[in-house]
Each structure stands twice: as structure tokens, then as C-alpha cells.
C-alpha positions in Angstrom: -7.7 -12.3 -29.8 -9.8 -9.3 -28.8 -7.8 -6.0 -28.4 -7.1 -5.3 -24.7 -8.2 -1.8 -23.7 -4.8 -1.0 -22.4 -3.5 -1.2 -25.9 -6.2 0.8 -27.7 -8.1 3.1 -25.3 -6.7 6.7 -25.2 -4.3 6.8 -22.3 -5.9 9.7 -20.4 -9.3 8.1 -20.4 -7.7 4.7 -19.7 -5.8 6.0 -16.6 -8.9 7.7 -15.3 -11.1 4.7 -16.0 -8.7 2.4 -14.1 -8.0 4.8 -11.3 -11.4 5.6 -9.8 -12.3 2.1 -8.6 -9.0 1.8 -6.9 -9.5 5.2 -5.2 -12.9 4.1 -4.0 -11.7 0.8 -2.7 -8.9 2.6 -0.8 -11.5 4.9 0.8 -13.5 1.9 1.9 -10.4 0.3 3.5 -9.5 3.6 5.2 -13.0 3.9 6.6 -13.0 0.3 7.7 -9.8 0.7 9.6 -11.2 3.8 11.4 -14.5 2.2 12.4 -12.7 -1.1 13.4 -10.5 0.8 15.8 -13.5 2.7 17.2 -15.2 -0.6 18.1 -12.2 -2.1 19.8 -11.5 1.2 21.7 -14.9 0.9 23.3 -13.8 -2.3 25.0 -10.9 -0.9 27.1 -7.7 1.0 26.8 -5.7 -2.2 27.0 -7.5 -3.6 23.9 -6.8 -0.5 21.9 -3.1 -0.6 23.0 -2.9 -4.3 22.0 -4.1 -3.6 18.5 -1.8 -0.7 18.2 1.2 -3.0 19.0 0.0 -5.6 16.5 -0.6 -3.0 13.8 3.0 -2.9 12.6 2.9 -6.7 11.9 -0.3 -6.2 9.9 1.4 -3.4 8.0 4.3 -5.7 7.3 2.0 -8.4 6.0 0.3 -6.0 3.7 3.7 -4.7 2.5 4.8 -8.2 1.5 1.5 -8.9 -0.2 1.7 -5.6 -2.1 5.3 -6.2 -3.1 4.5 -9.7 -4.4 1.5 -8.1 -6.2 3.7 -5.5 -8.0 6.0 -8.2 -9.4 3.0 -10.5 -10.3 1.0 -7.7 -11.8 3.9 -6.3 -13.8 5.0 -9.6 -15.3 1.4 -10.7 -16.1 0.7 -7.3 -17.8 3.8 -7.6 -19.9 3.0 -11.1 -21.0 -0.5 -10.0 -22.0 0.9 -7.0 -23.8 3.2 -9.3 -25.7 0.2 -11.5 -26.6 1.9 -14.6 -25.0 -1.3 -16.1 -23.6 0.1 -19.5 -22.6 2.9 -17.8 -20.6 0.4 -15.4 -19.1 -1.5 -18.4 -17.8 1.7 -19.8 -16.3 2.4 -16.5 -14.6 -1.1 -16.4 -13.1 -0.7 -19.9 -11.6 2.7 -19.1 -10.2 1.4 -15.9 -8.7 -1.2 -17.7 -6.8 1.4 -20.2 -5.7 3.7 -17.5 -4.4 0.8 -16.0 -2.4 0.2 -19.5 -0.9 3.8 -19.5 0.2 3.4 -16.1 1.8 0.4 -17.4 3.8 2.4 -20.4 5.1 5.2 -18.1 6.3 2.7 -15.8 8.0 1.0 -18.8 9.6 4.2 -20.3 11.0 5.7 -17.0 12.3 2.5 -15.5 13.6 1.2 -18.5 15.6 4.6 -19.4 17.1 5.8 -15.9 17.9 2.7 -13.9 18.7 3.0 -14.0 22.5 6.8 -13.5 22.6 6.4 -10.5 20.2 3.9 -8.8 22.5 6.0 -9.4 25.6 8.8 -7.3 24.0 6.6 -4.3 24.0 4.3 -4.7 27.0 4.4 -6.3 30.5 0.7 -5.8 31.0 -0.9 -9.3 31.0 -4.2 -8.2 29.5 -2.4 -6.3 26.7 -0.3 -9.4 25.9 -3.3 -11.7 26.0 -5.4 -9.5 23.7 -2.6 -8.8 21.3 -1.4 -12.4 21.0 -5.0 -13.6 20.4 -5.5 -11.1 17.7 -2.1 -11.6 16.1 -2.4 -15.4 16.1 -5.8 -15.3 14.4 -5.0 -12.7 11.7 -1.7 -14.4 10.8 -3.0 -18.0 11.1 -6.0 -17.3 8.9 -4.2 -14.9 6.5 -4.9 -17.2 3.6 -7.9 -14.9 2.9 -5.9 -11.7 2.6 -3.1 -13.4 0.5 -5.5 -14.9 -2.0 -7.6 -11.7 -2.0 -4.5 -9.9 -3.2 -3.8 -12.6 -5.8 -7.3 -12.1 -7.3 -7.1 -8.3 -7.3 -3.7 -8.2 -9.0 -4.8 -10.7 -11.6 -7.9 -8.7 -12.5 -5.9 -5.4 -12.5 -3.4 -6.9 -15.0 -6.2 -7.7 -17.4 -7.5 -4.1 -17.2 -10.4 -4.9 -14.9 -10.3 -2.4 -12.0 -14.0 -2.6 -10.9 -13.4 -6.2 -9.9 -10.8 -5.4 -7.2 -13.1 -2.7 -5.9 -15.9 -5.2 -5.5 -13.5 -7.7 -3.8 -12.3 -5.2 -1.3 -15.8 -3.6 -0.8 -17.5 -6.9 0.0 -14.8 -8.0 2.4 -14.9 -4.6 4.2 -18.7 -4.6 4.5 -18.7 -8.2 5.9 -16.1 -7.1 8.4 -18.0 -4.0 9.5 -21.2 -6.1 10.0 -19.5 -8.8 12.0 -17.3 -6.5 14.1 -20.0 -5.4 16.7 -21.7 -8.8 16.6 -18.5 -10.8 17.4 -16.8 -8.2 19.6 -19.8 -7.4 21.9 -21.8 -10.6 21.5 -25.2 -9.7 19.9 -28.1 -12.2 19.8 -26.9 -15.8 19.8 -23.3 -14.8 19.3 -21.0 -14.9 22.3 -18.9 -11.9 23.4 -15.4 -12.6 21.9 -13.9 -9.1 22.4 -10.6 -8.6 20.7 -10.6 -12.2 19.3 -14.0 -11.3 17.7 -12.5 -8.4 15.9 -9.8 -10.6 14.5 -12.3 -13.3 13.4 -14.4 -10.6 11.7 -11.4 -9.4 9.9 -10.3 -12.8 8.6 -13.9 -13.8 7.7 -14.2 -10.6 5.6 -10.9 -11.5 3.9 -12.0 -15.0 3.2 -15.2 -13.8 1.6 -13.1 -11.4 -0.6 -10.8 -14.3 -1.5 -13.8 -16.3 -2.7 -15.3 -13.5 -4.7 -11.9 -12.9 -6.3 -11.5 -16.6 -7.3 -14.9 -16.6 -8.9 -14.1 -13.4 -10.9 -10.7 -14.7 -12.0 -12.2 -18.0 -13.2 -14.8 -16.1 -15.2 -12.4 -13.8 -17.0 -11.4 -14.6 -20.6 -8.1 -12.8 -20.5 -6.3 -15.5 -18.5 -7.0 -19.0 -17.4 -6.3 -20.0 -13.8 -5.6 -23.7 -13.7 -3.3 -25.9 -11.6 -3.7 -29.1 -13.6 -0.1 -30.4 -14.1 1.2 -27.3 -12.3 4.8 -27.1 -11.2 6.4 -24.0 -9.8 8.5 -22.2 -12.4 11.7 -20.8 -10.8 12.4 -18.3 -13.7 8.8 -16.9 -13.3 9.0 -16.8 -9.6 12.4 -15.1 -9.7 11.1 -12.6 -12.2 8.3 -11.7 -9.8 10.5 -11.5 -6.8 13.1 -9.4 -8.5 10.5 -6.6 -8.9 8.4 -7.6 -5.9 11.0 -7.6 -3.1 12.1 -4.0 -3.7 8.5 -3.0 -3.9 7.7 -4.8 -0.5 10.7 -3.1 1.0 9.4 0.2 -0.2 6.0 -0.4 1.4 7.8 -1.4 4.7 9.8 1.8 4.7 6.8 3.8 6.0 6.9 1.7 9.2 10.7 2.3 9.6 10.2 6.0 9.0 7.4 6.2 11.5 9.4 4.4 14.2 12.4 6.6 13.5 10.5 9.8 13.7 8.7 8.6 16.9 12.2 8.3 18.5 13.5 11.7 17.2 10.5 13.9 17.8 10.4 13.6 21.6 13.9 15.0 21.7 12.6 18.4 20.4 8.8 18.6 21.1 6.5 17.2 23.7 3.6 16.9 21.2 5.6 15.5 18.3 4.3 12.0 18.4 0.7 13.1 18.6 1.1 15.6 15.7 2.9 12.9 13.6 0.1 10.4 14.3 -2.6 12.9 13.4 -0.7 13.8 10.2 -0.5 10.2 9.0 -4.2 9.7 9.5 -4.9 12.8 7.5 -2.3 12.0 4.9 -3.8 8.6 4.2 -7.0 10.3 2.9 -5.2 13.1 1.1 -2.9 10.7 -0.8 -5.6 8.2 -1.7 -6.4 9.6 -5.1 -2.6 9.6 -5.9 -2.2 6.0 -4.9 -5.2 5.1 -7.0 -3.5 6.6 -10.0 -0.2 4.9 -9.4 -1.9 1.5 -8.9 -3.5 1.9 -12.3 -0.3 3.3 -13.8 1.7 0.2 -13.2 -0.3 -2.3 -15.3 -0.8 0.2 -18.1 2.9 1.0 -18.4 3.9 -2.6 -18.0 1.4 -3.7 -20.7 2.6 -1.2 -23.2 6.2 -1.8 -22.4 5.5 -5.4 -23.3 3.8 -4.2 -26.5 6.7 -1.8 -27.3 4.5 1.3 -27.5 6.8 4.1 -26.3 4.2 6.9 -27.0 1.5 5.3 -24.8 4.1 4.7 -22.0 5.3 8.3 -21.9 1.8 9.7 -22.5 0.4 7.8 -19.5 3.3 8.8 -17.2 3.1 12.5 -18.2 -0.7 12.6 -17.6 -0.2 10.9 -14.3 2.3 13.5 -13.3 -0.1 16.2 -14.2 -2.9 14.7 -12.1 -0.5 14.2 -9.2 0.4 17.8 -9.2 -3.2 18.9 -9.2 -4.1 16.5 -6.4 -1.1 17.5 -4.3 -1.7 21.2 -4.8 -5.2 20.7 -3.5 -3.8 18.8 -0.5 -1.3 21.5 0.1 -4.0 24.2 0.1 -6.2 22.2 2.5 -3.3 21.6 4.9 -2.2 25.2 4.7 -5.6 26.8 5.2 -7.3 24.4 7.7 -4.6 22.9 10.0 -6.5 23.9 13.1 -9.8 22.2 12.2 -8.0 19.1 11.0 -6.1 18.7 14.3 -9.4 19.3 16.2 -10.7 16.1 14.7 -8.4 14.3 17.1 -9.4 16.4 20.1 -6.2 18.4 20.1 -5.9 20.8 23.0 -4.6 24.4 22.8 -0.9 23.4 23.4 -1.1 20.8 20.6 -2.7 23.3 18.3 -0.1 25.8 18.9 2.7 23.4 18.0 0.7 21.4 15.4 -0.6 24.2 13.1 2.9 25.4 12.0 4.0 21.8 11.8 1.3 20.7 9.4 2.0 23.8 7.3 5.7 23.0 7.0 4.9 19.3 6.2 2.5 20.5 3.5 5.4 22.1 1.6 6.5 18.6 0.7 3.4 17.5 -1.1 4.1 18.6 -4.6 7.6 17.0 -4.7 6.2 13.9 -3.0 3.5 13.5 -5.7 6.1 13.6 -8.5 8.4 11.1 -6.7 5.6 8.6 -6.0 4.5 8.6 -9.7 8.1 8.2 -10.9 8.7 5.4 -8.4 5.7 3.5 -9.8 6.8 4.2 -13.4 10.2 2.8 -12.7 8.7 -0.3 -11.1 6.6 -0.9 -14.2 9.6 -0.5 -16.5 11.5 -3.1 -14.5 13.8 -0.6 -12.7 12.8 -1.8 -9.2 16.2 -0.9 -7.7 16.0 2.7 -8.8 12.5 2.9 -7.4 13.7 1.5 -4.1 16.6 4.0 -3.9 14.1 6.9 -4.3 11.9 5.6 -1.5 14.9 5.0 0.8 16.0 8.6 0.2 12.5 10.0 0.8 11.6 8.1 4.0 14.9 7.2 5.7 18.2 8.3 4.3 17.4 12.0 4.0 14.4 12.4 6.3 15.7 11.1 9.6 19.2 12.8 9.5 17.5 16.1 8.4 15.1 15.9 11.3 17.9 15.5 13.7 19.9 18.3 12.2 17.1 20.8 11.9 15.7 19.9 15.3 19.1 20.6 16.8 19.3 24.0 15.1 15.8 24.9 16.4 13.2 22.5 17.7 10.3 24.0 15.7 12.3 23.4 12.4 12.2 19.6 12.8 9.1 19.4 10.6 11.0 21.0 7.7 12.8 17.7 7.3 9.8 16.5 5.2 10.0 19.2 2.5 13.9 19.0 2.5 13.9 15.3 2.0 11.1 15.3 -0.6 12.8 18.1 -2.7 16.2 16.3 -2.8 14.5 12.9 -3.5 12.4 14.4 -6.3 15.6 15.7 -8.0 17.1 12.3 -7.8 13.9 10.6 -9.1 13.8 12.9 -12.2 17.4 12.0 -13.0 16.9 8.2 -12.5 13.7 8.3 -14.6 15.4 10.1 -17.4 18.3 7.6 -17.4 15.9 4.7 -17.3 13.7 5.8 -20.2 16.8 6.6 -22.4 18.0 3.0 -22.0 14.8 0.9 -21.7 12.5 2.6 -24.3 14.9 2.2 -27.2 14.7 -1.3 -28.6 16.9 -2.7 -31.3 16.0 -6.4 -30.8 12.7 -8.3 -30.8 11.9 -8.1 -27.1 12.7 -5.6 -24.4 15.3 -6.7 -21.9 14.4 -6.4 -18.3 
């Protein structure tokens, strides 16, 4: 068996080598989301509102797929690190099966509950019609996004990070090409409006799924076959034990956003606008960090399976160093250029007056956030998913929301300090949990590590 690069390549070069394609693919996805929204907004205000109401459901779908992918990726990486090829093949087949189950759940709930869901949030007939059309299509045809995730996570576990970039890139390009054609009706294509945007999205995902399947079938690291396949409850349980907390962590951002949208109007008239602008800016500032952590998980999991403590700790330490550099740069940008950044969203003078100090206060949280995010991913890779979930709960809900209420009550302008307060306390807890986990999990007396 040829040596896997995750076992032999110097960890610093390995982490950088595996990170950059993920960073690029995230940038592609971010740009796609922006352009997609711009096309839909040109139709009417109702169409844009409809997609905004559907967005949390799409976010939840992605959170579930990401969570399943964390459990799938981590288990497959460990089996490859342990050189248990037959079991790795079983994990791959069961991972694809689990994503198929996810699609059936999305299909059932989305098609049956799309219109009732929209009616909860809007009584405007056009908004309900647009939103239910879009939601029914993207959930009913979500086989593409589910299987696209399966292909990406399989390739990542084998050390191939260019493949996932290609899968996402091709899907996004197809989507961008089809968006204006199907939304506005160009040439022989009819004008489908919001439904056209949904169809463009799922067609791009189905193309990405197909490319992913071809790449997985061609790799020599694992063999994807369903001949004589039967779902393995122990393998599925192993994936879900890590994946469910990871999915819950991904969904916490939605909970935090909703909670802050309820709290901020109590203290500032422009809070929701400023928070929305911040999240759009944050998504680009944090992209390099998320690329690093996505690469970190399979590397640490692989070497945990291979019992190489030095490579595990070396990878995590280097990732922490990179995170601090990236977050320091993000802090500097947010501190020095808050006005121009808000101007991107056509902020008026009143919003700028409130938003500039707000962004500067939020920027104080970046360094601690970077450390916590890296440690959360490290704990996931080491099988300590509950510890990782606890840190995310502290960061985004348990500490943040009460701190926002308390600080806002003391003085409205202090509400934004809830971010650095929550991140500082959560970072301290993350360091303690990481130390405890490494002291117990990276000392082995038997043949195999216990998860």
C-alpha cells in the first residue's frame, strides 16, 4: 500500500497544501450566493423577501450535510490511517447511504411543508407563492447537494482537496450561467422567475454530484461499491455520534442570528442592518480560517488512527498560529476601515455613526474566535464531539445572548461588546477542554485508540 501523504508529508506543508483549495471553493460559493441574490432581487422586492425567508431552511440543510460529513470524514480518515482498507470501503458506502437518507428527509418535509412554512412568516400571496416554489424545488431535488457533499468528504478523507474544489466550482459555474437564463427567460428558455433560480441551483448541484461520483470511482484510496451492501448500524452510529453535534454546531449560527435580531431592536434602531452587514463581511474574513479547519479534521483524524501524537499536536499548533495571523489581519481591517466596509451596503450617515463603533467592538472578538474555532475542529477530529458542541453553544448562544441583553441594558451602545466577552470566556473554556482531551486521548496503552 502506498504511503498516504497525511502520514508522511511535513505537517505544515500538508496543512497548507490541503487548505488552499478549500479556501478557494468557499470563495466561489460566497460569490455565487451574492450574485444569485442580485439576480433574484432584480425581479421584485417580494422575490427577494421570499428567498430571505427560505434561506434559514437552506442553511439548516447545509448544516445537516456538513454535520454528517464531519462524522463520515472523521471515521473514514481514521480507518485509512489504521490501514484497514476493507473497513474504509464499508464506511464509504455507509456514508453515501446516510446522505441518501438525508435527501429523503429533505424531500418529504420540504415538499409537504413548504407553503405552510412560508405562511407562518408572511401573509403576502406573492411572497408565499415564490417562497414555496423555491423551497419545494431545492428540497425535492436536494439529492444533488447531498451526494455532492458525500463526494467531497470522501475525497477530503483520502487527502485530495483539489477534487472538492473542482466539484464545488463546476456546480457554482453551472448555476451562475443558468441563473439569468432561467430567471429572465433568454432565447428559447421561458421566464421562470424564482422557480428558475431554484432550478438553476439544483442543476448545478446535480452536475457537482456527477463529477464527484466520477472522481470517487477513480480514486485508488477507497472503493465505492454497493454490491451486497447492507447498512451497518455500528458504522452509522459512529458517524452520527460525531456528526449530530457537528450539525448542531453549524445550526447554532442561525439560532444566534435570530436571537440577536430580537435583542438588537431593543437598544438600537440600526442593529439588524449592522448585524446583517457584519455577517456578510465576516463570511469573507473567516473563509481562510474555515479552509484551515476543514483541512485540519482529516489530518488529525488520520494521524489519530495512526497513533502519531507528534503529527497531531504539530498540525494543531500550526493551525492555531495561522488562525492568529488571519484573525489579526481581520481585526486590523475591521478596525481601520469600518466606514468603507459599511458603505458597500449603502449605509447612510446614521447607520455609519452607529455601525463604525459597533464593527470595531465586534472586531475585538476575532483573535479569541480564531482559537476557539480551531480547537473545536481539533476536538471533533479526536472524537470529543460533545466538548466541541459545548464550546460552540457558549460562543453563540449561552454567553452571547445574555451578555447582549445585560450590556445593552447598561448602555445601548455596549450591546456589541457581547461578542468579545462571549468569545473571551469561551476561548478559556476551549483551552481547558482541549488540554483535558489531549491528556486522555493521546496516551495509548492498548492496540487501538478508544473513541
